[in-house]
C-alpha positions in Angstrom: 135.2 127.4 107.3 134.3 123.7 107.5 136.8 121.5 108.8 136.7 117.7 109.0 135.8 116.2 112.7 136.3 112.9 114.2 134.5 111.6 117.2 137.4 110.0 119.5 136.4 109.6 122.9 139.3 108.8 126.1 139.2 105.4 127.4 140.0 107.6 130.4 136.3 109.1 130.3 134.4 105.9 129.2 135.9 103.8 132.2 134.8 107.1 134.3 131.0 106.3 132.9 130.9 102.7 133.1 132.5 102.7 136.8 129.5 104.8 137.9 127.2 102.9 136.5 128.4 99.7 138.0 128.6 102.0 141.7 124.8 103.1 141.2 123.0 102.2 144.5 120.2 100.1 143.7 120.0 98.9 147.1 118.3 102.5 148.2 116.1 102.4 145.1 112.3 101.2 146.1 111.8 98.0 143.7 108.5 99.2 141.5 108.0 97.3 138.6 105.7 98.4 135.8 106.2 101.9 134.0 103.3 103.4 135.8 105.6 105.8 137.9 108.2 106.5 135.4 111.0 104.2 133.9 110.9 100.5 134.8 113.0 99.6 138.3 113.7 96.4 136.5 114.7 97.1 133.0 116.6 100.0 134.1 118.7 97.6 136.2 118.8 95.0 133.5 120.2 97.9 130.8 122.8 99.1 133.0 124.1 95.6 133.4 123.9 95.1 129.8 126.1 98.7 129.9 129.0 97.9 131.6 129.5 94.4 130.7 128.3 93.9 126.8 127.8 97.5 125.2 130.9 99.2 123.2 131.0 103.0 122.9 133.6 102.9 120.3 131.3 100.4 118.2 129.0 103.1 117.5 132.0 106.0 117.4 133.4 103.8 114.1 129.8 103.9 112.5 129.5 107.9 113.1 132.7 108.1 111.9 132.2 106.5 109.0 130.2 109.3 107.4 132.1 112.5 106.5 131.6 114.5 109.9 132.4 118.3 109.6 132.5 121.6 112.0 131.9 124.6 111.1 131.3 127.9 112.5 127.9 129.7 112.4 127.7 132.9 114.8 130.5 132.1 116.9 129.0 128.7 117.5 130.7 125.4 115.7 127.5 123.2 114.6 129.0 119.1 114.3 127.3 117.6 110.9 127.2 114.9 109.1 127.4 115.4 105.3 126.4 112.6 102.6 126.8 114.0 99.0 124.1 112.6 97.1 124.5 110.0 93.7 122.0 111.9 91.3 122.8 114.4 88.1 121.3 117.0 90.3 120.9 116.1 94.1 118.2 117.7 96.4 120.2 119.4 99.5 118.4 117.9 102.5 118.6 119.0 106.0 117.5 116.4 108.5 116.9 118.0 112.0 116.8 115.9 115.8 114.9 116.8 118.6 114.9 115.9 122.6 116.3 113.5 123.9 117.3 112.6 120.5 120.7 112.6 118.1 122.2 112.3 114.7 122.3 108.4 115.8 118.6 108.5 115.0 119.0 109.0 111.1 122.6 106.9 110.4 120.7 103.9 108.8 118.6 106.4 106.3 121.5 108.8 105.3 122.6 106.4 102.9 118.8 105.3 101.6 118.2 109.1 100.9 121.7 109.5 99.2 122.4 106.6 97.5 118.4 105.6 96.7 120.0 103.5 93.8 121.7 101.0 96.1 117.9 99.7 97.8 115.5 99.7 94.7 115.3 103.2 94.1 116.4 105.7 91.2 119.5 108.1 91.5 116.9 111.1 90.4 115.7 110.9 93.5 118.6 111.3 96.0 120.0 113.9 98.1 123.1 115.9 99.3 121.9 114.7 103.2 123.0 117.4 105.8 122.5 115.8 109.7 123.3 118.3 112.4 123.6 118.2 115.8 121.5 121.0 117.3 124.1 123.3 119.2 124.3 122.5 122.8 123.4 118.9 122.0 126.0 116.0 121.2 128.9 117.3 119.2 128.4 120.6 118.4 129.5 123.7 120.6 127.2 124.8 123.8 125.7 128.4 123.5 126.6 130.1 126.5 123.1 131.0 127.3 119.8 129.1 126.2 118.8 129.2 122.9 115.7 128.5 121.2 114.3 127.0 118.2 114.1 130.2 116.3 117.2 131.8 116.9 118.8 127.8 115.6 116.5 128.1 112.6 118.6 131.2 111.7 121.7 129.7 112.3 120.9 126.3 110.0 119.9 128.6 107.4 123.3 130.6 107.4 124.9 127.2 107.7 123.0 125.8 105.0 123.4 128.7 102.2 126.7 130.7 103.7 128.8 127.9 104.8 127.9 125.0 102.2 126.8 127.3 99.7 123.2 125.8 98.7 120.9 128.0 97.2 117.9 126.3 98.1 117.1 123.2 100.5 114.6 121.4 101.8 114.4 120.7 105.8 113.2 117.8 107.7 112.5 117.2 111.1 110.3 115.6 114.5 110.2 117.1 117.9 112.6 120.2 117.9 113.5 119.7 114.2 110.2 120.0 113.2 110.1 123.3 115.5 113.3 124.2 113.6 111.4 123.3 110.5 108.6 126.1 111.4 111.1 129.0 111.8 112.6 128.1 108.8 110.0 128.3 106.5 108.5 131.3 108.4 111.7 133.2 108.2 113.8 131.8 105.7 111.2 130.8 102.8 114.0 132.4 100.2 116.2 129.7 100.7 113.7 127.0 102.3 111.9 125.6 99.2 110.1 123.0 101.6 109.1 121.2 104.8 109.2 117.9 106.0 107.1 117.4 109.4 106.5 114.2 111.3 105.3 116.3 114.3 103.3 119.4 115.5 105.2 121.6 117.8 103.8 125.5 117.6 100.1 126.6 117.7 98.6 129.0 115.9 97.9 132.6 117.7 94.1 132.5 117.3 93.6 128.8 118.8 91.0 126.2 117.8 87.9 127.7 115.6 85.5 125.0 115.0 84.1 122.6 117.6 86.1 119.9 116.3 89.5 121.8 116.1 88.3 122.5 120.3 87.3 118.9 121.5 91.1 118.3 120.0 92.8 121.2 121.9 90.9 119.7 125.0 91.9 116.0 124.3 95.4 117.3 124.3 95.6 119.9 127.0 94.5 116.1 129.2 96.8 114.1 127.3 99.9 116.0 128.3 98.9 116.4 131.9 101.2 113.2 132.9 103.4 114.1 130.0 104.6 118.1 131.3 107.0 117.5 134.0 110.1 117.1 132.2 108.8 119.5 129.8 108.0 122.5 132.5 111.2 121.8 134.8 113.6 122.1 131.5 111.7 125.5 130.4 112.0 126.5 134.0 114.6 125.5 135.9 117.1 123.6 133.9 120.0 124.2 135.8 118.5 122.6 138.8 118.3 118.9 137.5 121.6 119.1 135.8 123.3 118.9 139.1 121.8 115.7 139.6 122.4 114.3 136.4 125.8 115.3 135.5 127.3 112.6 138.0 124.6 110.0 137.4 124.9 108.4 133.7 121.7 106.2 135.5 120.1 109.2 136.3 120.4 110.6 132.3 119.3 107.2 131.1 116.1 106.6 133.0 115.5 110.2 132.3 115.7 109.8 128.3 114.5 105.8 128.3 111.2 106.8 130.0 110.6 109.1 126.5 111.4 106.5 124.4 109.0 103.8 126.2 106.1 106.3 126.2 106.5 107.9 122.8 106.5 105.0 120.7 104.8 102.5 118.8 105.6 99.4 121.0 104.4 96.1 120.7 102.9 94.4 123.9 104.5 97.6 125.8 108.1 96.1 124.9 110.6 98.8 124.6 112.8 96.7 122.6 110.1 95.7 120.1 111.4 99.0 118.4 114.5 100.1 120.2 118.0 97.6 120.8 119.7 98.0 124.1 122.8 99.2 121.8 121.0 101.8 120.0 118.8 103.2 123.2 122.7 103.5 125.2 124.3 104.9 122.1 121.8 107.7 122.0 122.1 108.1 125.8 126.1 108.1 125.5 126.1 110.8 123.3 124.4 113.4 125.6 126.9 111.6 128.6 130.4 111.7 126.8 130.1 115.2 125.3 128.7 116.5 129.1 125.8 118.1 126.9 122.5 117.1 129.1 122.5 120.6 130.5 123.2 122.4 127.5 120.6 120.4 125.6 117.7 121.2 127.8 118.6 124.4 127.3 116.5 124.7 124.5 112.6 124.2 126.2 114.4 127.4 128.2 115.0 128.9 124.9 111.4 128.5 123.3 109.8 129.8 126.3 112.0 132.9 126.3 111.4 133.0 122.1 107.5 133.6 123.1 106.5 129.5 123.8 104.5 127.1 121.8 102.4 129.8 119.9 103.4 131.9 117.1 103.3 135.7 117.9 99.9 137.3 117.0 101.6 139.0 113.8 101.9 135.4 112.4 102.0 134.8 108.5 101.1 131.7 106.8 104.0 130.0 105.8 103.4 129.5 102.2 106.8 127.3 101.9 105.1 123.9 100.5 104.6 121.4 103.1 104.6 117.8 103.8 102.7 116.5 107.0 103.8 113.3 107.9 101.3 111.7 110.4 102.6 108.8 112.6 99.7 107.0 114.9 101.4 106.7 118.3 103.3 110.3 118.0 103.5 111.8 121.8 100.9 114.3 121.0 97.6 113.9 118.9 97.9 115.8 115.6 95.2 118.3 115.5 92.7 118.4 112.4 93.8 119.2 108.9 91.7 122.5 109.2 93.9 123.9 112.1 97.1 122.8 110.2 96.2 124.4 107.0 96.0 127.6 108.7 99.6 127.4 109.6 100.9 125.7 106.6 101.0 125.6 103.0 99.9 121.7 103.2 101.0 120.1 100.1 101.0 116.3 101.1 99.1 114.9 104.1 100.1 111.2 105.1 98.3 109.1 107.3 100.7 106.5 108.4 100.1 102.7 109.3 102.2 102.7 112.4 105.3 104.2 113.9 105.7 107.3 116.8 107.7 109.8 118.2 110.8 108.6 116.3 109.8 107.8 113.0 113.6 107.6 111.5 114.1 105.2 114.0 110.6 103.2 114.2 109.7 103.2 110.7 112.6 104.5 108.3 111.2 102.8 105.5 107.8 104.9 105.8 109.6 108.3 106.5 112.0 107.9 103.6 109.5 106.8 101.3 107.6 110.4 102.0 110.4 112.4 101.8 111.5 111.2 98.7 107.7 111.5 97.3 107.4 115.0 98.5 110.7 116.1 96.9 109.9 114.9 93.6 106.8 117.8 94.0 109.6 120.2 94.5 112.5 119.5 91.8 
């Protein structure tokens, strides 16, 4: 069953959020500028002031509602998704997935570029039926009753595409957790998933690195992650403890999320607004707050740990589904040598991008869209 869905957050909920932001006890925080120790004090104050005086959630709600939104039950969970049918004679189904701390808002400005390429100087023959779901426990999808990892979510999304929406074959795309779900779609559901396009490598080969180049990469990765691992460890082990603090602090959630957009992006002059507007940052943050899903969104880290963690199991078999890798230079974790990735995937396209970071759809939308389209031509 597929039911139309429309977002309509009550003014009472919004006023409560804005009131908490206004009452945040800034005088109890140490005035530490810079980003070395985490989210910049001056910037979080600045964006919080904008939040209560100029930001309008309703404007962004309208932007989401301009698309056809639906909910459909899969294994007892109502999954929210945007669906935009392609304009061409035979549009390819495209499942495009966000991660943490993202949301469907990352893709609003590229949906039509994919579904109606002729409006942007492209060809109708390259069109897609675009499906953009909110991950279980994120945003407007239902919350699972316990932590759920990406392997399980891949099973849910495959059923959404094949059983609920009736597609026999589809292309899957994602970064961050979306890329991890792509991995499992290709591994477990190759009969329906005809191709993968990923802009982040999240899983690891069980045999580890083999060559000196691969071993050097692994050592560098471990070193680079020392100052990045705090949030990941917390959310993978004790997410509930963190959530008690966050549930009553919109500013706390904003600081937790903004830090990631700052450190994982290709910024000019270390200025976060060289890439993201205050409106985008706040709309994405509000998606977690108005739905009360900061807690359950963090569960995916716990779920992956229960599923076995970052490494595929020892009985891993190479993913033979045709795969495209889009390598953005400021990705939060540097890609390994292609020799390593070739042992995990059937790589058919390997694109080193000139710019961009972890949130590719927002940072470099045209580079991402064009790469998806060119890869899809080989599968049509």
